[in-house]
N, C-alpha and C positions, 0 to 999 in steps of 0.2 A: 415578459414568462408566458409560455402556451398553456392558454386557459384547457385545453385538453389534456394536460399533465396530469395523473394521478395524484391526489392529495395524500402526504405520509401523516398518520396521526401518530400521536406522540401521548402515551398517559395510561393507555390499555392494551395494544398490541405489542407484539415482542417486535422488536425491530432487527433487521436484518443486515447483512454484509451490503446487499444489493441497494437497500433504501438510502445507506449513507453514499454510496456511489451515485446514485442518482442524485440526491440530494448536491454532492460536491460537484457533480460534472455537468447532469443537465438541470439542474439548478429546478428539481420539484418543487413544488409549492407543499409548505408544513401547515399543520393545524395542531392544537390539543385536544383531545378526546373529552367528550361529556361524558364517559363514563361516570357513573354515581359513585363509586368506589373510589376512583380516581381524585374526582373534585372534595370528598370525603376526607382523603389524607392528605391534600393542599389544604384545604380548610382548618383541619384540627391541629394539623401541624404550626400553622400561624398562630392559631388560638393557644396552645401550650404553652409555645414561647413567650408568648405576651402573659399569659397567665404566672410562670415563672418569673419574670420580669418583675413584675409585681409584688411579688413576695421573696423577693430580692433572692431569688434560686441562685445558687452557683453552677455554673455551665461553661465547659471549657469554650474561649473563643469568642464567648458572648459578653461574660463577664469577668474574664481573665486573658492575659496575654497569651501570643502564640508558642508553641512549641516548648522549648525548654524555659520559658516567661509563664508558662502556666500557672504559676505561683504566684505571680502579679495579680494583685487583684483589681479590678478597672472600678472608678468611682463609676455608679451609675448615671450621673450626668455627663457622662463621656461613651457611655456605651455605643451611643450612636454614632461617634467617630471612628470608634475602632475598626471598623471594616473598611474605612475606606485609609487608613493607615497602613493596613496590611495590602492593599492594592498598589499604594505609592511607593513602599519600602521593597515590592518585590518588583519592582520597576528595572531590573538590571539585567534583565536579559540581552544576548549577544548574537552574533553569527549571522548565516542567512536568514532571510525571512522565508517562512511558510507564505506557498502561493494562497491566490485566493479561493482556487479548489480547493485546496488542503486546509486555509480556514474554515472555509463553510463545513468541511466535515467534521473539523475540533467542536464546532459551533452544534454543530447537530449532535454529537456525541456527548455533549456537555449537557444537552438539553434531555437528551434521552435519560441518563442517569437522575438527573434533577426530577423529571416525570415519574420516578418510581414513587415519590410522594414521603420520601423518608429524611428530607434534607431542609425541611422547614422554611422553606421559598415561598414567596409570595404569588399571589397571579400577575403583578405589575411586573416581575423579575421574566416570568416565564412568557408572557406575553410580549415583552421586548426582546427577546431571545428569537421569539418565531417571526414577529416583523423584520428584526435584523436579516434572517434568512430569507424573508419575501421579498423583502427590497434589495437583498444581495448586499448589505451593509456589513463587511467581513473586517475584522479586528485586522491589525497589522501584527503579526506575531513573530519575534526573533526565535530561531529553532534552538539555543543553547541556553543551559540554565538550570534544568531539573535533572534530580537525581532518581527520580521516579517512586519517591517516597518520601514525603509526604505529598505524593500525587506530584502533578504537574504544576506545580506553586506557581514558577516564576514565567511560564509560556501564559498559564491561564489568567494571571493579573492581567493580562492586556485584554480579556476579554472584559473582566470586571472594572477595568478602567475605563474601557469602551462603554460600558453601560452607565457608567455616570457621567461620560462627557469628555473625560481628562485622556483618552488616548486617540491615535491614527487608525482609520479604515481605511480599505478600499471600496470606493463607490463613484461609480459612474466613470469608471476608466482611471480614476485619480485617485491620489494619496491626501486624506484632509482629516481633520478632527471630527470626532465621532460626533460631538454637538452640532458642528458646519452640517454634517450628513444626515443626521436628524432631523435638523431644521427643514433640510431641502427635500426630504421624505416625508413632511409631516408629523414627524414623531417627536417625544421626548426625552432625555435620560431620565432615570429613576435615581433615588436616593435609596442607598444599599440599607435596609434592615438588618438589624443583629443578626447575626449568622449568614448571612446573604455574600458576604465578601469569601468569608470560609466555604461555605457552598460549593460557590464557583471553582477556587481555587483548589480545594483541598480533593483531588481527585486524578482518575486516569485516563481525562479525555483525550490527550494530546497524544501518548501511545497508541491508546486503543483506536482512535481514528485514523491515523497512520497504519496501521495493522490491518486495518479495512482496506486501505489504499493498495498497501503492500499485497494482500491477498488476493485483490482482484486482478493486478497486474502476473503475480505468480500463477496464479490459475491459467489466464491465458498463454503465459509462457512456456508451461508444460504442454501445453497444445500446439504453438507452435514450433517448438524445440522436437516434436513428434512429426511436423511436416519437413521440416527442415533434413531430420533424418532420414524420412523417406526419399528427397529430393538428393540427398546426398550420395544415398545408396543408388539411385538411378544413375547420376553421374560417375559413379566408380564401378558401374557395371557389378552392383554387388548380389549376395545371393538371397534370393526373396524367403527362402526356407528359413532363415535365422525366426524368421518370425510365425513361424507355423502354429497355429491353436492346438494341436495336441501337444508339441513340446513346451507351450508355455501352460496347458494344463497340469503340469506334474509340478508346479512350482506356483501355488495357488494366492499370489498377491494380486488382490483384485484389480487394483492402479496399474500394475505392471502390466497384467492381463489386456487392459484395455490400452493401455501405450503400443502394446504388440500387435492387436488387433487393428488399431488404427495405420499402423505403418503396412501391415498386411494389404489392408484393402487398398491404400496410397500405391502399392506398388501392383497392385491388380494382379494379385498371387495367383488367385484360382482362374483367372482367364489368359494372363501371359505369365506364368511362371518364370522367374529368372534365376537360371543356375550358372553362376559365373564357374570360370575355370579354375577358381580357387575352392578347396573344401570350407574353409571359415573366413571372413571376413574379418579387419582388426575389430577391436573391442570398441572404438570409438563408432562403427556400426551394430555389428553383434551385439552389443551388451548396452545399446541406448535404451531400448524398455526397460534394462534395469535401473540405469539412473535416472532417468526421468520417472521411473514409476516409486522411487523414493517421494520425491515431491507429491505427485498423482496419489499415493496412498497415505500421506500426510496429512492430504485438503481438509478432510472430515474432521481430523482431532485439533486441525488449527483454528478451523471455523468454529467447533465446539469452544475453544478457549478463548476465541475473540467475540464472539456474540454473548456469550455468558457474562464476559467482561463488561462489554457494552451494555447491556441490561439491567446491571447492577447498581444499586446506592453503593457508591464507592467515595464518600467524603467522610467528615468525623467531626463533631458526635454523629450517630445515627438519631433522627428524632421520630419517634414513633408516638405521632399525634393521636391516634386513636386509642392506642392500650396506655398514652401517657409515661413514657419512659424517654429517656436521654441514656443512650448506649454507645459508650466511649471504646473506641477499639482502632483496627488498624487496613480498612477497607481500601484505603487509598494506596496500599502497597502495589506494586504493579508487577507481581512475580510473574504471575500465568501468561501476561503479554510480553515481557521481557523472554521466557523462555519458548513461546511461538516464534518472535522475533528472532530469536538467536537459531534457532531450527531451520527457520524459514531461509534464511539468510543463506545457509549450508547447503541446504536441498538447492537454492538458486544459484550460486556459484558454482556447483557441480554441473550444472547446465552451459555456464560460461567454459568452463573448463572442457566440457563434451564437445561444443561448437568449436572452441579453439583447434581441438586433435581433429574433427573434421576439415577444418578449411587447409588445416596442415596438410592433412594427406592430400586433399584436392589440388594442392599448388606445386606438390613435390615430383618432379617426374619419376621418383622411384620408387613412387607408392600410389601413384593416379593411375594406373592401368591404361596407360596410351593418351591421357589429355595432355595439354601444349605446356611447357614451364610456367608456371604462375598462372595459368591459364589465362594467357593472352591470346588475344583474336587476331594477331598481326599474322601476315603471309608472308612468303618469299623471303629476300635482303630484310624486311620491315621488323621481322622477327628477333633480329640482333639487337636493335637498340630499346625494344619496346619490354615493360617489366610486369603490365596487367596489375595482378593483385598482392605482388611481392610486399610493398609496404603496408597494405592493407592486413595483409596476414602478421607483420611485425606488431601492427596496432592491435591486432587482437590477442598478441602476448602480454602485451602492456596493461589493457583492459581486464585482461583475467587475471595475470598477478595481482592486479589491486584487488579486484573482487575476491579473491582468494585470501588475501591477507586481510579483510576486514571480516572473516567468518571467525576471528577469534570473540568467546562469548562475552559479551557486555555485561551480562547477568552475574559474572563471578566477580566482578571488580568494584564490589560494595565498598563504599567511603563512608567512615563515622562524621559526621558533621553535626553542625546546630548545637554546640554544645554538647555533643554525644547523646542528645535525646533523640535525632535521627541516627542512629548506630548502627542500622542494619538496612539498606536500600537497596531497590531492585533494580535501577540502570535502565528500567525496559525503555524508558524513551530515547535513549541513546542506543540501545539494541534495535529501534523502530529505526530510527534514522538511518543506522548502517543497513538496516535491511533494503530503504528506498535507493542507497548508495549502489548496493552491490545490484540491484533489479537494474537500474539505471546503466551500469558496464556490463550488466548481462546482455541487456536490450542491445547493446552496441555490438557485442560479439556476436549475437546470432543475427543481426541485422547484416553483418558483412558476411558471414557463413551462409545465410540466404541467397545474397546478390550471388556469392561464389558458384552456388549450386547451381543457379538458374543458369550463368554464365556457362558452367562445364555441360550443363544439359544441353543448352542452345548448340554448343561447340560439338558435340554428338550428333545431334540430329542435322547438322550441316555434313557431317562424314557419313550419315545414313547408318551411324553406329546405333541411333534409336529412333522409334518410330512415333510418330504424334498420337497417330492412332492406339496403341498400346497405352496410353495412360487415363487414368479414369478422368472423367469430366471435370471434379473438382480439381485434379492436380492440373490439367491442362488449363482451366479457367484462373487458377492463381499464376501460372508460367505467363500467361496472355497478359493478365493483369499488371504484372512486375515489369513485361517489355515494354508497356507504355509509357512507363516513366526511366525507364533503365535500357538507353543504349548499350548495346554489345562493347565490351572494352578491348577495342582493336588496335586503337592510338593511345598512349598514354595522355590524361589527364587527369586533374584534381577530381576527387570522389568525395570530398569533405561534405559538400553540400547535397551529394546523391545520400552518402550515409545517413546525414542527418533527417531527410525526407522520410528514408526508410524506418528510422527509429520512429517517428513522429505517426508514421503508417501503424506501426507495431503497438504503439500507447494508447492511438485511435479504436484499435482492433479493426484494422481495415477489410481483414480477412476473416469471413465468418468460419470457422474450423469444427468439424466434428459436428454439428448442431443438429443433424438429422438422427 
C-alpha cells in the first residue's frame, strides 16, 4: 500500500462516490474517526443493547427470530448463537462472484453505514472491517440471491461469515478461508454480539457499492462518447455548426449544453469551422448532445440518490443509544438505488445505440461520404478480399441489442417472499447488476466505434481530405496515442485482442477528457 495515499476516515465526514472508488481501485487506507459524537454513538449503542438484554427486553433480531419468525422468542441463553445462524442459513448465494475491487467497495459501503452509529455494533467489528480493507482481505461474494429488501441479506452474509472465520476471502492473490487469512495477517476473527449479524447483513451495501462503481464508469462514458462523436463527425465530414453555442442557448439543459460545447471545442469550430455539403447531418451526429446530455444532466441527481443511501443507517432496527430508542422500520429497502440504476442503465444503453448508429454510418458507402467500404485500408485489387470493420459492426449490433434488452426496469418486478413478510421488495441489487452489464456492453460498442472513427480519420488524412494541423491538441494527442497500439486495418486480421485492450483502456480511463 502506498504510504502517501490519503487515509479515508469513517464516522464523521460524509463519504463520496470518489472515496469508494479510491478504496476499491487504488486501495486507499481507511480509518475510524476519533470524533467525540461518533465515539459516543458507538459506545452508547452497545451499552444500551446490553442494558436491554439484562432487563430481558424484547428486541427484533436480538431476542427474536428473523423476518416472519419475529414472533419466535429466543431463549436468552441462545441469544449469542442467533447471529451466527443468520450468517449460516443465508450462505446460499449463487452466480458469478464479485471481483476483489467490487468486494472492497461493498466492504467500504457497509462500513460507512455502520459508522453512522445507529446499528448497535461494537468497536471490535468496526475495527476488523477497517483491518480487512487495509490488509486487502476481501470476502468472496456471490452476485445472486438478493431481492433488495430486507437489504442484501444473502450477499452480505459472506461478509458476516468472513468476520467470524467461516467464509472464503481473496488474500495475497489466493482464495482461502478467512480464518487462515486473518492468521497470516496477524488478525483474529470476532465473535458476533447480539444484533451484529443483522447489522452487517440487513442493509443496502451491495447495491450501493455497485451503484458507486457504475456511476464512475457512466460519468466517464459520457465524456468518451462525446469525444467519439467529435471524431466520427470529423471522419464523416460533418457540419460543426450543429454544436453551435447560440443554437444550444435556446434549449437550456446544462448537461446537454456542456456536451455540445465539448464537441464544438473538439471540432475546433471557431478556428476551422467545418461546413459540409449537407445542410444537416444524420441524427446520430447532429443529435448526439441531446442523447449524451440526458445522462450528463442525470448525473447530479444520480449522485444525490447514491450518496444519500451510502451515508445512511440502513439496517433494522435502528439503535439510538444516546436517546435510548429501538426503532423498527424499513431502511433496508433499496428503492432509491433501484430507481437510480434502472435510470442509469437506460441512459447508458442509449449511448450504445448512439455509437452503434455512428459505426453503422462509418462503414456504409451509401452514408459515409466517400470513405471505403467497411473502412478497409486495403489498396488496389486487395480491396476485393478485405472486409475491414464489417464483422466488428455486426458485433456492435449484437452488443447494443443485448444492452437495450437489459433496460427493462428491475424495480417493477417485486416478488412477495419470506412467508409474505417481505411482500414488497426493491430489486435494487438486480438493477445494479444489470447496470454493470449494460456498462460493459456499451463500453464494447464505444471501443469499436472509437477505433472505427480513428481508422476513418487516418484514411481521410492519407487522402489529404483532413489536415492534422486543423485538429485541436487534445484530439490530435488522442489519435496519436491510439495509433501506438492500433495498427491500421489494411489487411484482415483478428481484432478481438485489440478490442479487449481498448475496452480495458476505457475502464482504466486512459484518456483524460475535458479536465481543463
